[in-house]
Every structure is written in structure tokens, then in C-alpha cells.
C-alpha positions as CSV (number, residue, x, y, z in Angstrom):
1,X,0.0,0.0,0.0
2,X,2.8,2.4,1.0
3,X,4.7,1.6,-2.3
4,X,1.6,2.4,-4.4
5,X,1.1,5.7,-2.5
6,X,4.8,6.6,-2.9
7,X,4.6,6.0,-6.7
8,X,1.4,8.1,-6.9
9,X,2.9,11.1,-5.2
10,X,6.2,10.8,-7.0
11,X,4.3,11.0,-10.3
12,X,2.8,14.3,-9.0
13,X,6.4,15.5,-8.3
14,X,7.4,14.4,-11.8
15,X,4.6,16.6,-13.3
16,X,5.9,19.5,-11.2
17,X,9.5,18.9,-12.4
18,X,8.4,18.8,-16.1
19,X,7.3,22.4,-15.8
20,X,10.9,23.5,-15.7
21,X,12.0,21.6,-18.9
22,X,14.2,23.9,-21.0
23,X,14.5,26.5,-18.3
24,X,16.8,25.3,-15.5
25,X,20.2,24.7,-17.2
26,X,22.8,24.0,-16.0
27,X,20.6,22.9,-13.1
28,X,18.3,19.8,-13.2
29,X,14.5,19.8,-13.5
30,X,13.2,19.0,-10.0
31,X,9.7,18.7,-8.6
32,X,8.6,18.4,-5.0
33,X,5.3,17.5,-3.3
34,X,4.6,17.6,0.5
35,X,2.0,15.2,1.8
36,X,0.4,14.6,5.2
37,X,-2.3,12.1,6.0
38,X,-2.8,11.4,2.2
39,X,-3.4,15.1,1.4
40,X,-1.1,17.4,-0.6
41,X,-0.1,20.3,1.5
42,X,2.3,22.0,-0.9
43,X,4.1,21.5,-4.2
44,X,6.7,23.3,-6.4
45,X,9.4,23.0,-9.0
46,X,12.8,24.5,-9.8
47,X,12.2,27.3,-12.2
48,X,15.7,28.7,-13.0
49,X,19.3,28.4,-12.0
50,X,20.1,30.7,-9.1
51,X,16.5,30.7,-7.8
52,X,15.0,28.6,-5.0
53,X,14.9,24.9,-5.5
54,X,11.8,22.7,-5.7
55,X,11.8,21.8,-2.0
56,X,11.8,25.5,-1.0
57,X,8.9,26.3,-3.4
58,X,6.9,23.4,-2.0
59,X,7.5,24.5,1.6
60,X,6.5,28.1,0.8
61,X,3.4,26.8,-1.1
62,X,2.2,24.7,1.9
63,X,-1.2,25.9,3.1
64,X,-0.7,24.3,6.6
65,X,2.0,23.2,8.9
66,X,4.2,20.5,7.3
67,X,5.6,19.2,10.6
68,X,5.3,15.4,10.5
69,X,4.7,15.3,6.7
70,X,6.4,13.4,3.9
71,X,8.3,15.2,1.2
72,X,8.4,13.6,-2.3
73,X,11.2,15.0,-4.5
74,X,12.4,13.8,-7.9
75,X,16.1,14.5,-7.1
76,X,18.1,14.2,-3.8
77,X,18.0,17.4,-1.8
78,X,21.3,19.4,-1.9
79,X,23.4,19.6,1.2
80,X,25.8,22.4,0.2
81,X,25.6,26.1,-0.2
82,X,25.9,27.2,-3.8
83,X,23.9,30.1,-5.3
84,X,21.1,29.1,-2.9
85,X,21.3,27.6,0.7
86,X,21.1,23.8,1.3
87,X,17.7,22.3,0.9
88,X,18.4,19.4,3.3
89,X,18.6,21.8,6.3
90,X,15.4,23.6,5.2
91,X,13.6,20.2,5.1
92,X,14.9,19.4,8.6
93,X,13.9,22.7,10.1
94,X,10.4,22.5,8.6
95,X,9.8,19.3,10.6
96,X,9.5,16.9,7.7
97,X,9.8,13.3,9.1
98,X,10.0,11.3,5.8
99,X,11.6,12.0,2.5
100,X,11.0,10.0,-0.6
101,X,13.5,10.6,-3.4
102,X,13.4,9.6,-7.1
103,X,17.1,9.5,-7.8
104,X,20.5,10.4,-6.2
105,X,22.0,13.6,-7.4
106,X,25.1,12.7,-9.6
107,X,26.6,16.2,-8.8
108,X,29.9,15.5,-6.9
109,X,28.9,18.3,-4.5
110,X,25.8,16.3,-3.5
111,X,26.0,12.6,-4.6
112,X,24.5,11.0,-1.5
113,X,25.4,13.9,0.9
114,X,21.8,15.1,1.2
115,X,20.5,11.6,2.0
116,X,23.3,11.1,4.6
117,X,22.5,14.4,6.3
118,X,18.7,13.7,6.5
119,X,19.3,10.2,7.9
120,X,21.8,11.5,10.4
121,X,19.0,13.6,11.8
122,X,16.6,10.7,12.1
123,X,14.6,11.5,9.0
124,X,13.4,8.4,7.2
125,X,14.7,8.4,3.6
126,X,13.4,6.2,0.8
127,X,15.4,6.5,-2.5
128,X,15.0,5.1,-6.0
129,X,11.2,5.6,-6.3
130,X,10.3,5.8,-10.1
131,X,14.1,6.2,-10.6
132,X,14.1,5.6,-14.3
133,X,11.4,8.2,-14.9
134,X,13.2,10.7,-12.8
135,X,16.5,10.0,-14.6
136,X,14.8,10.3,-18.0
137,X,13.7,13.8,-17.2
138,X,17.3,14.9,-16.5
139,X,19.4,13.1,-19.1
140,X,20.9,16.5,-20.2
141,X,21.8,17.5,-16.6
142,X,23.3,14.0,-15.8
143,X,25.5,14.0,-18.9
144,X,26.6,17.6,-18.4
145,X,27.5,17.2,-14.7
146,X,29.3,13.9,-15.2
147,X,31.0,14.4,-18.6
148,X,31.0,18.1,-19.2
149,X,29.3,17.9,-22.5
150,X,25.6,18.4,-23.7
151,X,23.1,15.7,-24.3
152,X,22.9,15.5,-28.1
153,X,19.6,14.9,-29.9
154,X,19.2,14.0,-33.5
155,X,16.1,15.4,-35.2
156,X,14.9,15.0,-38.7
157,X,11.7,14.9,-40.8
158,X,11.9,12.3,-43.5
159,X,9.9,10.5,-46.2
160,X,9.3,6.7,-46.1
161,X,12.3,6.4,-48.4
162,X,14.5,8.3,-46.0
163,X,14.7,11.7,-47.8
164,X,14.9,15.1,-46.3
165,X,13.4,16.9,-49.3
166,X,12.4,16.2,-52.9
167,X,15.2,17.8,-54.9
168,X,18.8,18.4,-53.8
169,X,19.5,22.1,-53.3
170,X,15.8,23.0,-52.9
171,X,13.6,23.4,-49.9
172,X,10.5,21.4,-49.5
173,X,8.2,20.3,-46.6
174,X,8.1,16.6,-45.9
175,X,6.2,16.3,-42.6
176,X,2.8,17.8,-41.7
177,X,1.7,20.5,-39.3
178,X,1.5,18.4,-36.2
179,X,5.1,17.2,-36.6
180,X,6.2,20.8,-37.2
181,X,4.5,21.8,-33.9
182,X,6.2,18.9,-32.1
183,X,9.6,20.1,-33.4
184,X,8.9,23.6,-32.0
185,X,8.1,22.0,-28.6
186,X,11.5,20.2,-28.8
187,X,13.2,23.6,-29.5
188,X,11.4,25.1,-26.5
189,X,12.9,22.4,-24.2
190,X,16.6,22.5,-25.4
191,X,19.4,24.9,-24.7
192,X,20.6,25.1,-28.3
193,X,20.0,23.9,-31.8
194,X,22.5,23.2,-34.5
195,X,22.4,23.1,-38.3
196,X,24.9,23.0,-41.1
197,X,25.9,25.6,-43.7
198,X,23.8,24.1,-46.5
199,X,20.6,24.2,-44.4
200,X,21.1,28.0,-43.9
201,X,21.8,28.5,-47.6
202,X,18.9,26.4,-48.9
203,X,16.1,26.9,-46.4
204,X,17.1,30.3,-45.0
205,X,15.5,29.4,-41.6
206,X,15.0,31.5,-38.5
207,X,15.5,28.5,-36.2
208,X,13.2,30.1,-33.6
209,X,10.5,28.6,-31.4
210,X,7.0,29.3,-32.7
211,X,4.3,28.0,-30.4
212,X,1.8,30.9,-30.4
213,X,2.2,31.6,-26.7
214,X,4.3,34.1,-24.8
215,X,6.1,31.6,-22.7
216,X,7.9,29.9,-25.6
217,X,11.7,30.1,-25.5
218,X,14.2,30.4,-28.3
219,X,17.3,28.2,-28.0
220,X,20.7,29.4,-28.9
221,X,21.2,28.9,-32.6
222,X,24.5,27.3,-33.7
223,X,25.6,27.2,-37.4
224,X,28.3,24.9,-38.5
225,X,30.1,26.9,-41.2
226,X,33.8,25.9,-41.4
227,X,34.8,28.6,-43.9
228,X,32.1,31.2,-43.1
229,X,30.5,30.7,-46.5
230,X,26.9,31.4,-45.5
231,X,25.6,34.8,-46.6
232,X,25.8,37.5,-43.9
233,X,22.3,38.6,-45.0
234,X,20.8,35.2,-44.0
235,X,17.7,35.5,-41.8
236,X,19.2,33.6,-38.9
237,X,21.8,36.3,-38.4
238,X,19.2,39.2,-38.1
239,X,16.6,38.1,-35.6
240,X,14.8,39.9,-32.8
241,X,15.3,37.1,-30.3
242,X,16.6,36.9,-26.7
243,X,18.7,34.0,-27.8
244,X,21.9,34.6,-29.8
245,X,23.2,33.0,-33.0
246,X,26.7,31.5,-32.9
247,X,28.8,30.3,-35.8
248,X,31.3,27.5,-35.5
249,X,34.1,28.0,-37.9
250,X,37.7,26.8,-38.4
251,X,40.5,28.8,-36.8
252,X,41.9,29.5,-40.2
253,X,38.7,30.8,-41.8
254,X,39.1,34.0,-43.8
255,X,39.7,37.0,-41.5
256,X,37.6,39.3,-43.7
257,X,34.6,37.0,-43.2
258,X,35.2,36.8,-39.5
259,X,35.1,40.5,-39.3
260,X,31.9,40.7,-41.3
261,X,30.0,38.5,-38.9
262,X,31.5,40.0,-35.8
263,X,30.4,43.5,-37.0
264,X,26.7,42.4,-36.9
265,X,27.1,40.9,-33.4
266,X,27.5,37.2,-34.3
267,X,29.8,35.2,-31.9
268,X,32.3,33.0,-33.6
269,X,33.5,29.7,-32.0
270,X,36.8,29.0,-33.7
271,X,37.9,25.3,-33.6
272,X,40.6,23.2,-35.2
273,X,39.9,22.1,-38.8
274,X,39.6,18.4,-39.6
275,X,39.4,16.6,-43.0
276,X,35.6,17.0,-43.0
277,X,35.1,20.3,-41.2
278,X,35.7,21.2,-37.6
279,X,36.4,19.1,-34.6
280,X,33.0,18.2,-33.2
281,X,34.2,16.7,-30.0
282,X,36.0,20.0,-29.2
283,X,32.8,21.8,-30.1
284,X,30.8,19.8,-27.5
285,X,33.4,20.5,-24.8
286,X,33.1,24.2,-25.6
287,X,29.3,24.1,-25.4
288,X,29.5,22.3,-22.1
289,X,31.7,25.0,-20.8
290,X,29.0,27.5,-21.9
291,X,26.5,25.5,-19.7
292,X,24.7,24.2,-22.7
293,X,23.2,20.9,-21.4
294,X,21.1,19.9,-24.4
295,X,21.7,20.3,-28.1
296,X,19.2,19.5,-30.8
297,X,20.9,18.7,-34.1
298,X,18.5,19.5,-37.0
299,X,20.8,18.6,-39.9
300,X,21.3,18.3,-42.7
301,X,22.6,15.1,-44.1
302,X,26.3,15.8,-43.9
303,X,25.9,17.1,-40.3
304,X,24.0,14.0,-39.2
305,X,26.6,11.8,-40.9
306,X,29.4,13.6,-39.1
307,X,27.8,13.2,-35.7
308,X,27.2,9.5,-36.3
309,X,30.8,9.0,-37.4
310,X,32.0,10.4,-34.2
311,X,29.4,8.5,-32.1
312,X,28.1,11.8,-30.6
313,X,24.3,11.4,-30.8
314,X,22.7,10.3,-27.5
315,X,19.0,10.3,-28.6
316,X,17.0,10.7,-31.7
317,X,13.5,11.9,-32.8
318,X,12.7,11.0,-36.3
319,X,9.5,12.2,-37.9
320,X,8.3,10.0,-40.8
321,X,5.7,11.2,-43.3
322,X,3.7,8.6,-45.3
323,X,5.1,9.5,-48.7
324,X,7.9,8.7,-51.1
325,X,10.1,11.7,-52.0
326,X,12.1,9.9,-54.8
327,X,15.8,9.5,-55.7
328,X,16.5,13.2,-56.3
329,X,15.9,14.1,-52.6
330,X,18.7,14.4,-50.1
331,X,19.1,11.3,-47.9
332,X,18.8,11.5,-44.1
333,X,22.5,10.7,-43.7
334,X,25.5,11.4,-46.0
335,X,29.2,10.8,-45.5
336,X,28.7,7.8,-43.2
337,X,28.9,4.1,-44.1
338,X,28.0,0.9,-42.3
339,X,29.3,-2.5,-43.4
340,X,26.6,-4.8,-42.0
341,X,23.8,-5.0,-39.4
342,X,26.0,-6.2,-36.6
343,X,27.9,-2.9,-36.4
344,X,25.1,-0.5,-37.3
345,X,24.0,2.1,-34.7
346,X,20.4,1.5,-33.5
347,X,17.7,3.0,-31.4
348,X,17.0,1.4,-28.0
349,X,13.9,1.9,-25.8
350,X,12.1,2.7,-29.0
351,X,8.8,4.6,-28.7
352,X,6.4,6.0,-31.3
353,X,3.7,8.6,-31.5
354,X,1.1,9.4,-34.1
355,X,1.2,13.1,-35.2
356,X,-1.6,13.5,-37.8
357,X,-0.6,11.3,-40.7
358,X,3.1,11.2,-39.5
359,X,4.8,8.9,-37.0
360,X,7.5,10.1,-34.6
361,X,10.0,7.4,-33.7
362,X,12.2,8.2,-30.6
363,X,14.9,6.3,-28.8
364,X,18.4,6.3,-27.3
365,X,21.2,6.0,-30.0
366,X,23.4,3.0,-29.3
367,X,26.7,2.2,-30.9
368,X,28.5,-1.1,-31.3
């Protein structure tokens, strides 16, 4: 009975945590619910780095005394002073007697310390409740805090025959309106999106988030342009957006072109040149240092191929439209070869979702 109750209230905490998706980097998304005698007294979620954590919001939200109550929280309470005071002590001082935790915080500054503190003060602690669901909510945070690089998501809209468009060098919609809206929801939840030079030249995209509501967030826009060949007049470089546009170029790109982009306020990330462009692993390290925890890679074909070659994708969302685009269209992946099935990358934990006539396939990218 208690296990069923713990699962129920942890799901409520997960719903709270999800409200912070795309807003908390480099911090995790965390939700908290305070319960006494089967009734919810308070709830809250972490809204932004540097602001109060979920536990504090839940305590402040409580309509009655929480002394003797149970706290459900998706991530272990912190036990150190950072930009905010330790939550573990606030929980203790509030009179909470039981804490149910979704997952241990992998942050080396926490990593079990919060649990140890609570238990040392005779607070009952249960950990690992709906752990997989709690971890799935924070894949970007976990990777960033443990490896220093962002969680990299592959995204593409393709035809049944695996084409991104109908004619090479020409723009052309493949997926329908519901898939387009789903993509904008993805953009709203990531820190940055990335495309290659050809995507800018062919589609002239804005790469903003368009959801028809004021709370939508634009991610940082990152353009892979080794030699700074994209036109300075491209739409993506002249947007009224709170998020900036960055260009990733080679250190030896032409100085005159560097100056042209810098004059219009575009930041250049200069990286070592490789045989196929710039060093993508170095790029991910730089983005990690910029506290970018999640990166949505939108293509095109050469970019997808380069990330697969380097085994850099962590997850994928592929939107399939029920049509055939033909042999003149650009393939999903270019510049990447697989010899046979046994060594091919694949998606694990595969899920699917119907979006109008389209199907979205999602899963973790696994390498052999």
C-alpha cells in the first residue's frame, strides 16, 4: 500500500518537475510535493538556476504546517551552499519526518550527501522511487554534470524512403503541421539547436520557437560553417530574439569574413579544422563550458553523418511522413557508411507517437 502511495505522489512530483523543462540549465529539473495524511499540502518545482529549489517552493506553497509530513522529491536534496542555501537543512527545520527521493544527485557536490544528512538527523529516507522516470527527465543534466558535454539529440523529418526533401538544393516540406509543432516543442525544451551551412543556404531558416504563446523560449542557434560561407544577410543572423546566434568555424577561416560576422554581433566559435570540417568533440566541450546541457541537431545530411561517425548522438527523434520523395531528394545521412547489421547504430527503448498522418520514432542512440 505504501509503495503504491509513494509511486502516486512521485508521479505528481514528476509533473511538477516537467514544468521546468528547458528553463533550468545548468541545473536539473526537479519537482517536490509535500503530503500529510494522504493530502497534498504544498508543491513546487525548480524554475531557473540561481532561484529557489523545488523543495523550497513546496515548503512556501504549503497551506498548513508541514511538521510530521512526507516530502516527495524527484532528485536528492542538496546539502551544500551554492547560489542558494542547502535544501536538506530547510527540510529538517520544517519538521519533515520522511523524504521519498526519485534519484540520487550525480553532482559530486551532492551525490548522497543530502541523503546522509537527512538520515543522520533521524529523518526516514526512501530512495529510488520511479528512478528511471526521474532520470529520463534529466538526461541533459546528468550528462553535463558527469561528462561536461551536452546531451545531443538527432532530429529529422523524412519520407518513407528516407529523404529530407524532394530535390537536392531546394527546400520542400516533408512532414505535416502536427510534426512541425512537435519540433517547436522540442526547441522550447533544449538549450541550443545546430544546423549546417547548407541548411542555412537552402532553407534560410529562422530556427526560432513558434508555439503561439508568450512563454515559448528560443534556444541558442548554432551554425556549422567551417569557412564562413553562409551569406551575412541570412535570416538567422538578423533576428529579434533573446537567444543569440553563434557560428562554428575553423580557426583559419578568412579574416575578412570573421570581421563581417562580428560586425553584426555574431559570436564565432573557432575550432581546429579536420578533414571533414571542424572538430565536433572539441565543439561539444566548448558548449559544455558554456553551460549548454542539451543540443538539438537538426541537420542536414552531412551534419547527421558527421555526428554519427564520431558517435556523438545520444538520442533521436525521427519524424516519418507517409510519402515517397524519390531518388532526387537528399538522404537523411550522408558521409557515413555501415558495413553490416552487426555494427550498425540503432535506437534502444524505441517509442512511437502518431502526429496526424506522420509517425515520430524516438529512442536512445546505441553504438556497437
